[in-house]
C-alpha positions in Angstrom: 109.0 128.8 78.3 109.6 127.7 81.9 112.6 129.2 83.7 115.5 126.8 83.6 118.1 129.0 85.3 117.8 126.7 88.4 119.8 124.1 86.4 122.9 126.4 86.8 122.7 126.0 90.6 125.6 124.0 92.1 123.3 121.1 93.0 123.6 119.8 89.4 126.2 118.3 87.1 126.4 118.6 83.3 124.6 115.3 83.0 121.6 116.6 84.8 121.4 119.6 82.5 121.7 117.3 79.5 118.9 115.1 80.9 116.6 118.0 81.5 117.1 119.2 77.9 116.6 115.6 76.5 113.4 115.1 78.6 111.9 118.4 77.7 112.5 117.9 74.0 111.1 114.4 74.1 108.0 115.4 76.1 107.4 118.3 73.7 107.4 116.0 70.7 105.6 113.0 72.2 103.4 113.6 75.3 100.5 115.4 73.6 100.0 112.5 71.1 100.2 109.9 73.8 97.8 111.3 76.3 94.0 111.2 76.1 92.5 112.3 79.4 89.3 110.4 78.5 91.3 107.2 78.5 93.7 107.3 81.4 94.5 103.5 81.4 95.4 103.6 77.7 97.3 106.8 78.2 99.4 105.4 81.0 100.2 102.2 79.1 101.3 104.3 76.0 103.4 106.6 78.1 105.1 103.9 80.0 105.9 102.0 76.8 107.3 105.2 75.2 109.3 106.2 78.2 110.8 102.8 78.4 111.7 102.9 74.7 113.3 106.3 75.2 115.4 105.1 78.1 113.9 107.3 80.8 112.7 104.4 82.9 116.3 103.3 83.6 116.4 106.2 86.1 113.3 104.9 87.8 114.7 101.3 88.3 118.5 101.6 88.0 120.3 98.4 87.3 123.0 99.2 89.9 120.4 99.9 92.6 121.6 103.4 93.1 119.0 106.1 92.6 120.1 109.5 91.4 117.4 111.5 93.1 118.3 114.7 91.2 117.6 112.9 87.9 114.3 111.6 89.2 113.3 115.1 90.3 114.3 116.7 87.0 112.3 114.1 85.1 109.2 114.5 87.3 109.4 118.3 87.1 109.8 118.2 83.3 107.0 115.6 82.7 104.6 117.3 85.1 105.1 120.6 83.3 103.9 118.9 80.1 101.1 116.8 81.5 100.1 115.3 84.9 99.6 111.8 83.4 103.2 111.9 82.0 104.5 112.6 85.5 102.3 109.9 87.0 103.4 107.2 84.5 107.0 107.9 85.1 106.8 108.2 88.9 104.9 105.0 89.5 107.5 102.9 87.7 110.0 104.1 90.3 107.8 104.1 93.4 106.2 100.8 92.4 109.5 99.0 92.3 111.6 101.2 94.7 111.4 98.5 97.4 112.7 95.9 95.0 115.5 98.1 93.8 116.6 98.9 97.4 116.0 95.5 99.1 114.9 92.8 96.7 116.8 89.6 96.1 118.7 89.3 92.8 116.1 86.7 91.6 113.2 89.1 92.3 115.0 92.0 90.6 115.7 90.0 87.5 112.1 88.8 87.4 110.5 92.3 87.6 112.8 95.2 86.9 113.9 94.6 83.3 110.2 94.8 82.2 109.8 98.0 84.3 112.8 99.6 82.6 111.6 98.6 79.2 108.1 99.9 79.8 106.6 96.4 79.2 105.6 95.9 82.9 103.6 98.6 84.8 104.4 98.8 88.5 102.4 99.6 91.6 103.1 100.4 95.3 100.4 98.9 97.6 100.7 100.3 101.0 97.4 102.1 101.9 94.4 100.3 103.4 90.9 101.5 104.2 92.0 101.9 107.9 95.7 102.5 107.3 96.7 105.6 105.4 99.1 107.9 107.1 99.4 105.5 110.0 101.2 102.6 108.4 101.4 100.8 111.7 97.7 100.0 111.3 98.2 97.8 108.2 95.9 94.7 108.6 96.4 92.8 105.4 97.6 89.4 106.7 100.5 87.4 105.3 100.3 83.9 106.7 102.9 81.1 106.0 101.5 78.0 104.4 104.1 75.3 104.8 107.7 76.4 104.2 107.6 77.9 100.8 104.2 79.7 100.4 102.7 82.9 101.8 98.9 83.5 101.8 97.7 87.1 101.6 94.2 88.1 102.9 92.8 91.6 103.1 92.5 94.8 101.2 94.5 97.7 99.8 93.0 101.0 98.5 93.9 104.1 96.6 96.5 102.1 94.8 98.0 104.0 91.9 98.1 101.9 88.7 95.6 99.5 90.3 93.9 97.6 87.6 96.6 98.1 85.0 99.8 97.1 86.9 101.6 93.9 86.0 103.3 93.7 89.4 102.5 95.0 92.9 104.8 95.6 95.8 102.5 94.8 98.8 103.1 95.5 102.4 101.4 93.1 104.8 101.3 92.1 108.5 103.6 89.1 109.2 103.4 89.6 113.0 107.1 89.5 114.1 106.3 92.3 116.6 103.4 94.8 117.3 102.7 97.7 115.0 105.1 98.8 112.4 107.7 96.3 113.4 105.5 93.4 112.3 105.2 94.3 108.6 106.9 92.7 105.6 107.0 93.6 101.9 106.2 91.2 99.0 106.3 91.2 95.2 102.9 90.1 93.9 102.3 89.5 90.1 99.0 90.9 89.1 97.7 87.6 87.6 98.2 85.8 90.9 94.9 83.9 91.8 93.1 85.5 94.7 94.2 89.0 93.8 91.2 90.9 92.3 90.3 94.5 91.5 87.5 95.2 93.9 86.8 98.7 92.7 88.2 101.3 90.3 88.4 104.7 92.0 87.7 108.1 90.3 89.3 111.4 91.5 89.2 115.0 90.5 92.2 114.5 88.3 91.7 111.1 86.6 94.5 108.6 87.2 94.4 104.8 87.3 93.4 104.0 90.9 91.8 100.9 92.5 90.9 99.1 95.6 92.5 95.6 95.7 91.2 92.5 97.4 93.4 89.6 98.4 91.5 86.4 99.3 93.6 83.2 99.7 96.2 84.8 97.4 99.2 82.5 97.5 102.7 83.6 96.5 106.1 81.9 96.9 107.8 82.8 100.2 110.8 83.8 98.0 108.7 86.8 96.9 109.3 88.5 100.2 111.4 91.7 99.7 114.1 92.0 102.4 113.9 90.4 105.8 110.8 89.4 107.7 109.5 92.3 109.7 111.5 94.8 107.7 108.5 96.1 105.7 108.2 99.4 107.5 111.8 100.2 107.2 111.7 99.3 103.5 108.6 101.5 102.9 110.2 104.5 104.6 113.5 104.1 102.7 111.5 104.0 99.5 109.5 107.1 100.5 112.8 108.8 101.4 113.8 108.5 97.8 110.5 109.4 96.2 109.0 112.0 98.6 111.3 114.7 97.3 110.2 113.9 93.7 106.6 114.7 94.7 107.8 118.2 95.4 109.5 118.2 92.0 106.2 117.3 90.3 104.5 120.1 92.2 107.3 122.4 90.8 106.4 121.3 87.3 102.8 122.2 87.8 103.7 125.5 89.4 106.1 126.5 86.6 103.4 125.7 84.0 100.9 127.9 85.9 103.4 130.8 86.0 104.1 130.4 82.3 100.5 130.6 81.2 99.8 133.5 83.7 102.7 135.5 82.3 101.3 135.0 78.8 97.8 136.0 80.1 99.2 139.1 81.8 101.0 140.3 78.7 98.1 139.8 76.3 94.9 140.4 78.3 93.7 144.0 78.2 92.0 145.6 81.2 90.8 149.2 81.3 92.7 149.9 78.1 96.1 148.5 79.2 97.7 145.1 79.6 96.9 143.2 82.8 100.7 143.1 83.4 100.7 146.9 83.9 98.7 146.7 87.1 100.8 146.7 90.3 98.5 144.1 91.8 99.3 141.8 88.9 103.0 142.4 89.3 102.8 141.7 93.0 101.1 138.4 92.3 103.6 137.4 89.7 106.5 138.2 92.1 105.0 136.1 94.8 104.4 133.2 92.5 108.0 133.3 91.2 109.4 133.5 94.7 107.4 130.6 95.9 108.6 128.5 93.0 112.3 129.3 93.7 111.9 128.6 97.4 110.3 125.2 96.6 113.0 124.4 94.1 115.8 125.1 96.6 114.2 122.7 99.1 113.5 120.0 96.6 116.9 120.0 95.1 118.7 120.4 98.4 117.0 117.2 99.5 117.8 115.4 96.3 121.5 116.5 96.4 121.8 115.5 100.0 120.6 112.0 99.2 122.8 111.7 96.2 125.8 113.0 98.2 125.6 109.9 100.4 123.3 110.8 103.3 121.8 107.5 104.5 118.4 109.1 105.3 116.9 112.4 104.3 113.6 112.1 106.1 113.5 115.7 107.4 114.8 117.2 104.1 112.4 115.2 102.0 109.4 116.1 104.3 110.2 119.8 104.1 110.6 119.6 100.3 107.3 117.8 99.8 105.4 119.9 102.2 106.6 123.3 101.0 106.6 122.6 97.3 103.1 121.1 97.2 101.6 123.8 99.4 103.3 126.5 97.4 102.2 125.0 94.1 98.6 125.0 95.3 98.9 128.7 96.1 100.6 129.5 92.8 98.0 127.6 90.8 95.2 129.2 92.7 96.6 132.6 91.9 96.9 131.6 88.2 93.2 130.7 88.2 92.3 134.1 89.7 94.4 136.1 87.2 92.8 134.2 84.3 89.3 135.2 85.5 86.5 133.2 83.9 89.0 131.4 81.7 90.7 130.0 84.8 87.6 127.9 85.7 86.7 126.8 82.2 86.8 123.0 82.1 89.9 121.8 80.3 91.8 125.1 80.5 95.4 124.9 81.7 94.7 126.6 85.1 91.6 124.5 85.7 93.5 121.3 84.8 96.4 122.2 87.1 94.0 123.1 89.9 92.7 119.6 89.8 96.1 118.0 89.4 97.9 119.7 92.3 95.4 118.9 95.0 96.2 115.2 95.5 99.9 115.9 95.9 99.3 117.5 99.3 97.8 114.1 100.4 99.7 111.2 98.8 103.0 109.8 100.0 102.2 111.2 103.4 99.7 114.1 103.9 101.4 117.4 104.6 100.1 117.4 108.2 102.1 114.2 108.7 105.2 115.8 107.1 105.0 118.5 109.8 105.0 115.8 112.5 108.0 114.1 110.9 109.9 117.4 110.8 109.0 118.3 114.4 109.8 114.9 115.8 113.2 114.9 114.2 113.9 118.3 115.6 112.9 117.2 119.1 114.9 114.1 119.0 118.2 115.8 118.2 
């Protein structure tokens, strides 16, 4: 059983502890029956529908527009500990509509968010392009006015989570109000809009629904713009400020699962006539794993608490949390694989599955190298 003593830290209220218990019980009863890793599309559809019915997606797209980041982190950590696809399904409902929650018109919110909360609409966040990953300023997908009430989208997006199964995409495009990042805007694009096609489904080491999208003379109402013209970069960064900490929380869930199974292995595996746990090298490894997890948790929940306490931006705190938690989880899981020996690399074993799941977290929502630049630049500007 994963250590839950962190819930007694002063970052949390009683409602957070209750949510953690509710989510853990629900996941324990439901996730295994909903997930089939050979059918990731179907698994995500089932998970989203079930999470919506259970009420968890109300946290991902709050009606009042106020994210409780601690709740998001608790849910991501809990779901990730049970299964990576469960975390993915929950997280993308929030990331995929975060821009709408933060900056969308009331009409757009009413059009999209109720379905997202109910789990009947799957959401996606379309930012990355073939030549614009960490450098958002290089986005080239063009949004061109056609008359006074229509926008035409032309270009590509890639590595889009939920690509191919989403019912609605938040798309960032170049509208040209200024050079670079200041010339971007955000749009809500229904998946069935003519001119939007799935150009390619993408496979990764840990299977998730991912796709390359093509926009060719894709026309949407001008009213589908989210926020002001030219505010796309600001909206994207505000969305990532909320959800970047939660990436660290997902990494925590993976790391806690790795420590749990390693503790079980150390207690039951015999080596030279004694439990593996009796070896000092094993004890040292376990101590390092536990310390890395607590260090990460402190940074993740500090960032979440800071945002919930009213800080307008937590760019540095979120960058630190995401960077440290994902790097630490990678090290913890690698150690788990090593202590499991041959079992650790057996396809489908818990350590092997976690090893594949954790790797992408060091890249998406800003590669960790970029997080270091964010932290340093904020330090230098103060």
